N, C-alpha and C positions, 0 to 999 in steps of 0.2 A: 698941222705938223705930223709928219710920219715918224714913228718911233722905230729905230733900228733894233732888230732882234739879233743879238750875238749868240751863236751856238757853236760848240766845237765837240769833237770826239777824238780820243786818242786811240791810235791803232798802229799795227805794224806798217812800216813804210812800204809803199809800192815802188818798184824799180823806176817807174817814170817820174817819181818825185825827186830823184837825185838832183837835177838841175835847180829845182825850186829850193831845196834845202841848202845846197851850196850857195845860192844867191842870198838866202837869209843870213848865212854865216858870214859871207863877204860884207854884207851891209853893216853887220855889227863888228867888223874887223876881227873875226875869229878865224882860226886856221882851218883849212879844208884838207890838209895833208892826211891821207889815210881814210878819208870819209868814204870814197868810192869802194875801197877794199873791204870796209866794215859795214857797208850800207844794209846788208841783210839783217843786221842787228840794230837797226834804227827804228825808233818809234816817231810818229808824227802826230801833231794835233791838226786835224782838218777843221777849218772854221768857215763859217759863212755869216754874212750880215742879214740874210733874208732867205726864206724857204725857196725863193725863186732863183737864187744864185747858187751855182755849183760850189761845192766845198773845195777848198784849196789848202795846202800846208801853211799854217800860221805859226808853227813851232816844231821843234824837233829835239831829239836827244838820242845819243848813241851809246851802245854798250860794247865793251870788248871783254870776253870771258877768259880768265886765266886761273886754272885750277879752282880753288875755293874763293877766288876774288873776282871782282868785276871792275872795270874802269868805266866810269861815266864820262862821256866826251861830247863835245859839240852841242851842248845845251843852248838853245836859242828860242826866243819868242819874238815875233813881230812886235815892234813898239806899239802899234795900234791896238794890240790885244793884251798888253801888260795890265796887271791889276785885276784880271778876271779869273785868276786861278789856273791859267794854262800851264805856267811853269811848275806849280805844285803837282798838277795832274800828270805832267810828263815825268817828273822825278818819282812819283808814286808808281806809275806804270813801269818805269825802268827798274825800280826796286823789286817789284813783283816778278818781272822777267828774270832778274838776276837770281832771285830766290829759287825760282823754278829750275834754273840751271845749276843750283847747288852752291851758289856763292854765299859766303857768310860775312863778307865785308865789301863795301864799295869804296873806290878811291877816285879822286879827281884832281885836276889842276885848274886853277882859275886866276885870272888877273883882274877881274872886274866884279865877280859875284860872290865874294866871301860871305857877306852879310846874308844874302839870300840862302846860300847853302847852310850856313850856321843855323838859320831859322828852321831848317829841316832836319836838324840833328847831326850834321857833319861837324867835325872839329879839325883844327889845324894840327898837322903832324909834320915831321921832317921827311925829306926824301929817303933818309936811311931807314925809316919805319915802313917803307913800301916794299911789298914782296918783289923779289928779283924778276919774276916773269912780267909783272906789271911795268916795272922800270924799263923793260925792253920794248915797250910799245912806242909807236911813232910819236904819240903825245909827249912821252917823257924824253925820248931820244932827240927829237928835232922840232916838233911842231910848236911846243910851248917854251917860252923863255925860262931860263934857270931861276929867274926872280918870281915865277908864278907860285902862288900859295898852293900847298899840297894839303888835301883834306881827305878824311875818311869817315865812314859810318858803318857800324855793325848792323847786320841784318838778322833779325830774330826769325826763327822758324824755317831756316833753309832746309830744303828737302834733299 
């Protein structure tokens, strides 16, 4: 029996990963509106099952920067890779990137992952609690339904 070795690394998305990330989002029935326009601010988890197999995107997360806030968007992990810490690693990397850009708070919309984000320190808020600039994003304006849960998390040590 051959044991599979699952390894991954989180890094800034390469431009040629756009189609793969959009495919992951579509497979999970997540919106792709605005992904291409914001893709320079996406992180991907590149994963492989074996040292002999080329790494490919197995997860992604996007950030949109607004003054001292950042919007987390399009967080997705391939179902075959769930339970291996990929989602946590993506959120940690996005938090670090937002901190470097001076954000003191992260915001997001979700229809399916409230429990996951709650486990990472996000809490539910109302749309009225979201800064005006963030509410002008594609996510808030058109991509996500009005019924989506709005969440936020403060970031300590923003530079």
